[in-house]
BAMARTOR-829028 format. One line per field, with one value per residue (C-alpha): x, y, z; residue number from 1. Coordinates in Angstrom, 1 decimal. Layout:
c1: c(X|...)
c2: c(Y|...)
c3: c(Z|...)
nr: c(NUM|...)
//
This chain:
c1: c(0.2|2.8|4.5|1.2|0.9|4.6|4.0|1.1|2.9|6.2|4.4|5.3|1.6|0.0|-1.3|-2.9|-4.8|-5.7|-7.5|-9.0|-11.9|-13.2|-12.9|-14.7|-17.4|-17.8|-18.2|-20.9|-22.9|-22.2|-21.0|-23.3|-26.3|-25.0|-24.2|-27.6|-29.2|-27.4|-28.4|-32.2|-32.1|-31.4|-34.0|-37.7|-38.4|-41.9|-43.0|-42.1|-39.0|-37.5|-35.5|-33.6|-30.8|-32.4|-34.9|-35.6|-32.8|-34.2|-31.3|-31.9|-35.5|-36.1|-34.0|-35.7|-39.1|-38.2|-37.0|-40.1|-42.3|-43.2|-43.0|-39.6|-38.3|-40.3|-38.8|-35.2|-35.7|-37.0|-33.9|-31.5|-33.4|-33.2|-29.6|-28.6|-30.4|-29.5|-25.7|-25.8|-27.9|-25.7|-22.6|-23.2|-24.7|-22.2|-19.2|-20.9|-21.0|-17.5|-16.3|-18.1|-16.7|-13.3|-13.1|-12.4|-15.0|-16.2|-18.6|-17.7|-16.6|-19.9|-21.8|-20.3|-21.0|-24.7|-24.8|-23.7|-27.0|-28.8|-26.0|-26.5|-30.1|-31.6|-33.4|-36.7|-36.6|-35.4|-38.5|-40.7|-39.5|-40.0|-43.5|-44.4|-42.5|-43.9|-47.3|-49.8|-52.1|-49.9|-46.4|-43.7|-42.3|-45.7|-46.0|-42.6|-43.2|-46.6|-45.1|-42.1|-44.9|-43.4|-46.8|-50.4|-51.9|-50.5|-48.7|-49.3|-45.6|-46.2|-49.5|-49.1|-47.4|-45.8|-44.0|-43.8|-40.3|-39.0|-40.3|-37.9|-35.0|-35.4|-35.3|-32.5|-30.3|-30.9|-29.8|-26.4|-25.5|-23.6|-21.6|-20.4|-19.6|-17.4|-15.3|-14.9|-14.0|-11.2|-10.2|-9.9|-7.8|-5.0|-4.7|-1.5|-2.6|0.5|-1.0|-3.9|-1.4|0.6|-2.4|-3.8|-0.6|-0.8|-4.3|-6.4|-9.7|-11.7|-13.5|-10.3|-8.5|-11.5|-11.3|-7.7|-6.6|-9.3|-11.2|-8.0|-6.3|-9.4|-10.1|-9.5|-11.6|-14.5|-14.3|-14.3|-17.4|-19.2|-18.6|-19.6|-22.6|-23.5|-23.1|-25.3|-28.0|-28.4|-28.9|-31.4|-34.6|-35.8|-36.7|-39.3|-40.7|-41.3|-42.4|-44.2|-43.8|-43.1|-46.6|-48.6|-49.0|-45.2|-44.2|-41.8|-40.9|-37.0|-35.1|-34.2|-37.4|-39.1|-36.9|-38.1|-41.6|-41.4|-39.9|-41.8|-45.1|-45.7|-43.7|-42.0|-38.6|-37.0|-37.6|-36.6|-33.4|-32.8|-33.4|-31.1|-28.3|-28.5|-28.3|-25.3|-23.5|-23.9|-22.8|-19.7|-18.8|-19.2|-17.1|-14.3|-14.4|-14.2|-11.1|-9.3|-9.9|-8.8|-5.8|-4.8|-5.4|-2.9|-0.4|-0.7)
c2: c(-0.1|2.3|1.6|2.5|5.7|6.7|5.9|8.1|11.1|10.9|10.9|7.2|6.3|9.1|6.7|4.8|7.6|8.8|5.6|5.1|7.6|6.8|2.9|3.6|5.6|2.8|0.3|2.2|3.1|-0.1|-2.8|-2.8|-2.6|-5.4|-7.5|-6.7|-7.8|-11.1|-11.7|-11.1|-13.6|-16.6|-15.1|-15.0|-11.4|-9.5|-5.8|-6.2|-7.6|-5.7|-3.3|-5.8|-8.3|-10.8|-12.8|-16.5|-18.2|-20.3|-21.4|-22.0|-22.0|-18.6|-19.9|-23.0|-21.5|-19.0|-21.4|-23.6|-20.7|-21.1|-17.3|-17.4|-19.1|-16.9|-13.8|-15.3|-16.0|-12.4|-11.1|-13.4|-12.1|-8.3|-8.6|-10.6|-8.6|-5.2|-5.9|-7.3|-4.2|-1.7|-3.3|-3.8|-0.3|1.1|-0.5|0.6|4.1|4.0|2.8|5.4|8.2|6.5|8.2|12.0|14.2|17.8|18.1|14.3|15.4|17.5|14.8|12.2|14.7|14.7|10.8|11.2|12.9|9.6|8.4|11.4|11.5|10.2|6.9|8.2|10.9|8.4|6.3|9.2|10.0|6.5|6.1|8.4|7.0|3.5|4.8|2.5|5.1|8.1|6.9|7.9|4.2|2.9|5.7|5.0|1.3|1.9|4.5|1.7|-0.8|-3.0|-3.1|-2.5|-1.9|-0.2|-2.2|-1.7|-2.1|-1.6|-3.1|-6.2|-9.2|-10.1|-6.8|-5.2|-6.7|-5.5|-2.1|-1.9|-3.4|-0.9|2.0|0.5|0.0|3.5|4.6|2.6|2.7|6.1|4.5|1.6|3.9|6.1|3.1|1.6|4.6|4.8|1.2|2.0|5.1|2.9|0.6|1.7|2.8|1.2|-2.2|-1.2|0.1|-3.0|-5.4|-3.2|-3.5|-7.1|-7.2|-7.4|-6.1|-4.3|-7.2|-9.0|-6.2|-6.0|-9.6|-10.0|-6.5|-4.6|-7.5|-9.2|-5.7|-4.9|-8.0|-6.7|-3.7|-5.7|-7.9|-4.9|-3.4|-6.3|-6.8|-3.3|-3.6|-6.7|-4.8|-1.8|-3.8|-5.9|-2.8|-1.2|-0.3|3.2|2.0|-0.8|1.7|4.2|2.2|-1.2|-1.5|-5.2|-5.9|-7.1|-10.5|-10.2|-10.3|-7.7|-8.4|-8.9|-9.9|-6.5|-4.7|-8.1|-7.6|-4.0|-5.2|-8.0|-6.0|-2.7|-3.6|-7.2|-6.4|-10.0|-8.8|-12.3|-13.0|-9.7|-10.0|-13.5|-11.9|-9.2|-11.7|-13.8|-10.5|-9.4|-12.8|-12.1|-8.4|-9.6|-12.1|-9.6|-6.9|-9.7|-10.3|-6.5|-6.1|-9.0|-7.6|-4.0|-5.5|-7.4|-4.4|-2.2|-4.9|-5.2)
c3: c(0.0|0.8|-2.5|-4.4|-2.5|-3.2|-6.7|-6.8|-5.1|-7.2|-10.6|-11.6|-11.1|-12.7|-15.4|-12.9|-11.2|-14.5|-15.3|-11.9|-12.1|-15.9|-14.9|-11.7|-13.7|-16.1|-13.6|-11.8|-15.0|-16.9|-14.9|-12.0|-14.4|-16.4|-13.3|-11.8|-15.1|-15.2|-11.5|-12.3|-15.2|-12.5|-10.0|-9.6|-10.0|-9.3|-8.7|-5.2|-5.3|-8.2|-6.2|-4.1|-4.9|-2.3|-4.5|-4.9|-6.9|-9.7|-11.6|-15.3|-15.2|-16.8|-19.7|-20.0|-19.9|-22.1|-25.1|-24.3|-25.7|-29.2|-30.1|-28.7|-31.8|-34.4|-32.6|-32.8|-36.6|-37.0|-35.4|-37.4|-40.5|-39.6|-38.6|-41.6|-44.3|-42.5|-42.4|-46.0|-47.4|-45.7|-46.7|-50.4|-50.9|-48.9|-50.5|-53.8|-52.7|-51.5|-54.8|-56.7|-54.4|-54.7|-58.1|-57.7|-59.5|-58.5|-55.5|-54.6|-50.9|-50.6|-51.7|-49.5|-46.6|-47.4|-47.1|-43.3|-42.4|-42.0|-39.5|-37.4|-37.1|-34.0|-34.4|-33.5|-36.1|-38.8|-37.5|-37.9|-41.6|-42.8|-41.1|-43.8|-46.6|-45.8|-45.5|-47.2|-48.2|-49.5|-48.8|-51.1|-51.5|-52.8|-55.3|-56.6|-56.9|-58.8|-61.1|-62.0|-62.6|-60.0|-58.1|-58.8|-55.6|-52.4|-49.7|-46.2|-45.2|-41.2|-40.6|-43.1|-41.5|-44.5|-44.9|-41.5|-40.7|-44.0|-43.7|-40.4|-42.5|-45.1|-42.6|-40.8|-44.2|-45.0|-41.6|-41.5|-45.2|-44.9|-41.8|-43.9|-46.9|-44.7|-43.3|-46.6|-48.1|-45.5|-46.4|-50.0|-49.5|-47.8|-50.9|-52.9|-56.6|-57.7|-57.5|-59.7|-62.4|-62.3|-62.7|-65.3|-67.3|-67.1|-68.5|-65.4|-66.0|-63.5|-61.9|-61.8|-60.0|-57.5|-56.5|-56.6|-54.8|-53.5|-51.4|-50.2|-49.0|-47.2|-45.4|-41.8|-42.7|-43.9|-40.8|-38.5|-40.5|-40.3|-36.6|-36.1|-37.9|-35.9|-32.6|-33.9|-35.4|-32.3|-30.4|-32.6|-30.8|-32.0|-35.6|-34.2|-31.6|-34.0|-36.9|-35.8|-32.2|-33.1|-34.8|-35.9|-34.0|-33.3|-37.3|-36.8|-33.1|-32.6|-29.4|-28.3|-28.6|-27.1|-23.9|-23.5|-24.1|-21.6|-19.0|-19.0|-20.7|-19.4|-16.1|-16.7|-15.4|-15.2|-18.7|-20.0|-18.4|-19.7|-23.3|-22.7|-21.3|-24.3|-26.7|-24.5|-25.3|-29.1|-28.7|-26.8|-29.3|-32.0|-29.9|-29.7|-33.5|-33.9|-31.7|-33.5|-36.8|-35.8|-34.3|-37.5|-39.4|-37.0|-37.4|-41.2)
nr: c(1|2|3|4|5|6|7|8|9|10|11|12|13|14|15|16|17|18|19|20|21|22|23|24|25|26|27|28|29|30|31|32|33|34|35|36|37|38|39|40|41|42|43|44|45|46|47|48|49|50|51|52|53|54|55|56|57|58|59|60|61|62|63|64|65|66|67|68|69|70|71|72|73|74|75|76|77|78|79|80|81|82|83|84|85|86|87|88|89|90|91|92|93|94|95|96|97|98|99|100|101|102|103|104|105|106|107|108|109|110|111|112|113|114|115|116|117|118|119|120|121|122|123|124|125|126|127|128|129|130|131|132|133|134|135|136|137|138|139|140|141|142|143|144|145|146|147|148|149|150|151|152|153|154|155|156|157|158|159|160|161|162|163|164|165|166|167|168|169|170|171|172|173|174|175|176|177|178|179|180|181|182|183|184|185|186|187|188|189|190|191|192|193|194|195|196|197|198|199|200|201|202|203|204|205|206|207|208|209|210|211|212|213|214|215|216|217|218|219|220|221|222|223|224|225|226|227|228|229|230|231|232|233|234|235|236|237|238|239|240|241|242|243|244|245|246|247|248|249|250|251|252|253|254|255|256|257|258|259|260|261|262|263|264|265|266|267|268|269|270|271|272|273|274|275|276|277|278|279|280|281|282|283|284|285|286|287|288|289|290|291|292|293|294|295|296|297|298|299|300)
//
């Protein structure tokens, strides 16, 4: 103890003192709620015992009863579809835009900046905008699809069980595409152009240069972007609250929204905590993959 105090007073342990306060801050605001949530998933919780740690311990009963419900599997399937479709759409469109802006042309920087507007907007605002776009009666999307001859009658995106999940997916793709574009643009800028010039002299066409140079050189960047996309998508809540509220009949319900609904609408705090713990495991896995991807990128 004396050595620690002396290191703090003579300046050698300044870095320890510098990190102590933010670490304590993170533990109080993030660590304790996380531990409380994990503990609650192994207990029997009701309205009267919510504010105390001392509640009946039930082991894995909450997890067993959760997976015994039929709606659990449909909601997990919805979550998987939402995550996979959102990440794929954001990445493909973002990569296309990054390649487009990679070629210098007048106004490219200004136009690229406009695409970031969607990313900086709050999720509830984005949801309100897409509520109007996806309106079945006077929505812009239905108008465009009718004029293009793709549909003959209006689609009620938010209230039709066949389309409600895809309504949120479309909004989420629009929300996250610009973020993918920026990160991919940074990755593209790090590729030496001498490689493309040499490949072009060897007779490689555009697609051959893309598959043999661009993708291999951006492997770490792509891994980091997909990992971040998984983290952000699993945490997406605002769009569901603003557009579909998980309906109709759970057709657009996903795990993160269901956890909130179980806890704060149905007051089933134990089941809500159980779903949250499962989501935390997936987010932690994605975080580990992201850290490993960025570490490889730095070493490269």
